[in-house]
C-alpha positions as CSV (number, residue, x, y, z in Angstrom):
1,X,-35.0,20.5,-34.8
2,X,-32.7,18.0,-36.4
3,X,-29.6,20.0,-35.3
4,X,-30.8,20.2,-31.7
5,X,-31.3,16.4,-31.6
6,X,-27.9,15.9,-33.2
7,X,-26.2,18.2,-30.7
8,X,-27.9,16.4,-27.7
9,X,-26.9,13.0,-29.0
10,X,-23.3,14.2,-29.6
11,X,-23.2,15.7,-26.0
12,X,-24.6,12.4,-24.6
13,X,-22.2,10.3,-26.7
14,X,-19.1,12.3,-25.6
15,X,-20.3,12.2,-22.0
16,X,-20.6,8.4,-22.2
17,X,-17.2,8.1,-23.8
18,X,-15.7,10.3,-21.1
19,X,-17.4,8.2,-18.4
20,X,-16.3,4.9,-19.8
21,X,-12.7,6.0,-20.3
22,X,-12.5,7.3,-16.8
23,X,-13.7,4.0,-15.4
24,X,-11.4,1.8,-17.5
25,X,-8.9,-0.5,-15.8
26,X,-6.1,1.6,-17.2
27,X,-7.0,4.4,-14.8
28,X,-6.7,2.1,-11.7
29,X,-3.3,2.2,-9.9
30,X,-1.2,-0.9,-10.1
31,X,-0.4,-3.0,-7.0
32,X,3.1,-1.4,-6.8
33,X,1.6,2.2,-7.2
34,X,-0.8,1.4,-4.3
35,X,2.1,0.5,-2.1
36,X,4.0,3.7,-2.7
37,X,3.9,6.2,0.2
38,X,4.3,6.4,3.9
39,X,2.6,3.8,6.1
40,X,2.2,4.0,9.9
41,X,2.3,0.8,11.9
42,X,-1.0,0.1,13.7
43,X,-0.8,-3.5,14.9
44,X,1.0,-6.8,14.6
45,X,-0.3,-10.2,15.4
46,X,1.1,-13.7,15.6
47,X,-0.5,-17.1,16.1
48,X,0.3,-17.7,19.8
49,X,1.0,-14.2,21.1
50,X,-1.3,-11.2,21.8
51,X,-1.4,-8.4,19.4
52,X,1.3,-5.7,19.6
53,X,0.6,-2.0,19.0
54,X,2.5,1.3,19.2
55,X,0.8,1.9,22.5
56,X,1.9,-1.4,24.0
57,X,5.5,-1.0,22.7
58,X,5.9,2.8,23.2
59,X,7.3,3.2,19.7
60,X,6.1,4.9,16.6
61,X,7.0,2.9,13.5
62,X,6.5,3.6,9.8
63,X,7.8,2.5,6.4
64,X,8.2,4.6,3.3
65,X,7.9,2.8,-0.1
66,X,9.1,5.0,-3.0
67,X,8.6,4.8,-6.7
68,X,12.3,3.9,-7.3
69,X,11.8,0.6,-5.4
70,X,13.4,1.6,-2.1
71,X,11.8,0.9,1.3
72,X,12.9,2.8,4.4
73,X,12.0,1.7,7.9
74,X,11.7,4.2,10.7
75,X,11.3,3.9,14.5
76,X,10.6,7.0,16.6
77,X,11.9,9.3,13.8
78,X,15.2,7.5,13.3
79,X,16.0,5.5,10.1
80,X,16.5,1.9,11.2
81,X,17.1,0.2,7.9
82,X,16.5,0.4,4.2
83,X,16.2,-2.1,1.4
84,X,15.6,-2.2,-2.3
85,X,12.3,-4.0,-3.1
86,X,10.3,-5.2,-6.0
87,X,6.7,-6.5,-6.3
88,X,5.7,-9.7,-7.9
89,X,2.5,-11.8,-8.2
90,X,2.7,-15.1,-6.4
91,X,0.5,-18.1,-6.7
92,X,-1.9,-18.4,-3.7
93,X,-2.5,-22.2,-3.5
94,X,-5.1,-22.2,-0.7
95,X,-7.5,-19.6,-2.1
96,X,-9.3,-20.5,-5.3
97,X,-11.2,-17.2,-5.5
98,X,-7.9,-15.3,-5.4
99,X,-5.3,-17.5,-7.2
100,X,-2.6,-14.7,-7.0
101,X,-1.3,-12.6,-4.2
102,X,1.1,-9.7,-4.4
103,X,4.5,-10.2,-2.8
104,X,7.2,-7.7,-1.7
105,X,10.6,-9.1,-2.4
106,X,13.4,-7.3,-0.4
107,X,16.9,-7.6,-1.9
108,X,19.4,-8.7,0.6
109,X,16.8,-10.2,3.0
110,X,15.8,-13.8,3.3
111,X,12.1,-13.3,3.9
112,X,9.5,-11.9,1.6
113,X,6.1,-10.6,2.5
114,X,2.6,-10.9,1.0
115,X,0.6,-7.7,1.0
116,X,-2.7,-6.2,0.1
117,X,-3.9,-2.6,0.1
118,X,-7.5,-1.7,0.8
119,X,-8.2,2.0,0.8
120,X,-5.8,3.4,3.5
121,X,-5.0,0.1,5.0
122,X,-2.0,-2.1,4.2
123,X,-1.9,-5.7,5.4
124,X,1.5,-7.4,5.3
125,X,1.9,-11.1,6.0
126,X,5.1,-12.9,6.4
127,X,5.7,-15.4,3.6
128,X,8.1,-17.6,5.5
129,X,5.5,-20.0,6.7
130,X,5.1,-18.3,10.1
131,X,1.7,-16.8,10.8
132,X,2.5,-13.1,11.4
133,X,0.5,-10.2,10.1
134,X,1.2,-6.4,10.3
135,X,-1.4,-3.7,9.8
136,X,-0.4,-0.2,8.6
137,X,-2.5,2.8,7.7
138,X,-1.5,5.4,5.1
139,X,0.0,8.4,6.7
140,X,-1.9,11.7,6.2
141,X,-0.1,14.7,4.8
142,X,-0.2,16.4,8.2
143,X,1.4,13.5,10.0
144,X,4.1,13.4,7.3
145,X,4.8,17.1,7.9
146,X,4.9,16.5,11.7
147,X,7.4,13.7,11.2
148,X,9.6,15.8,8.9
149,X,9.7,18.6,11.4
150,X,10.6,16.2,14.2
151,X,13.5,14.8,12.2
152,X,14.8,18.4,11.6
153,X,14.8,19.0,15.3
154,X,16.8,15.9,16.1
């Protein structure tokens, strides 16, 4: 009887250890890891202008952020520009609940951008004082394959 109780306690104990280690903060992706991948443009807004979308512009736009710190910007399957980037935490003076925000710093460009990732949604805001926001969604594997095959045909 004692050995049965001991084995049940050991099993429960190891299960709890496994559960708590799987839920530790170490297993969560960093802000930079969340940014890595292909993001399709959904909408852009500015203070005094109506929102702009791929349907209203007639262009499909996406950006690839890779693990080596390189961002590539595409429009309708053509590479338009590329830049090295890094991610930093910046003080967010107006929001006491979230004192820090993440910032993308592009080398060779004057403007930087604040960003946040929530699930498959990327929100990028211009950090130059102008109120502009851009919404992207994480590209699915099937859309990435479709884009790659389109690029091969060009």
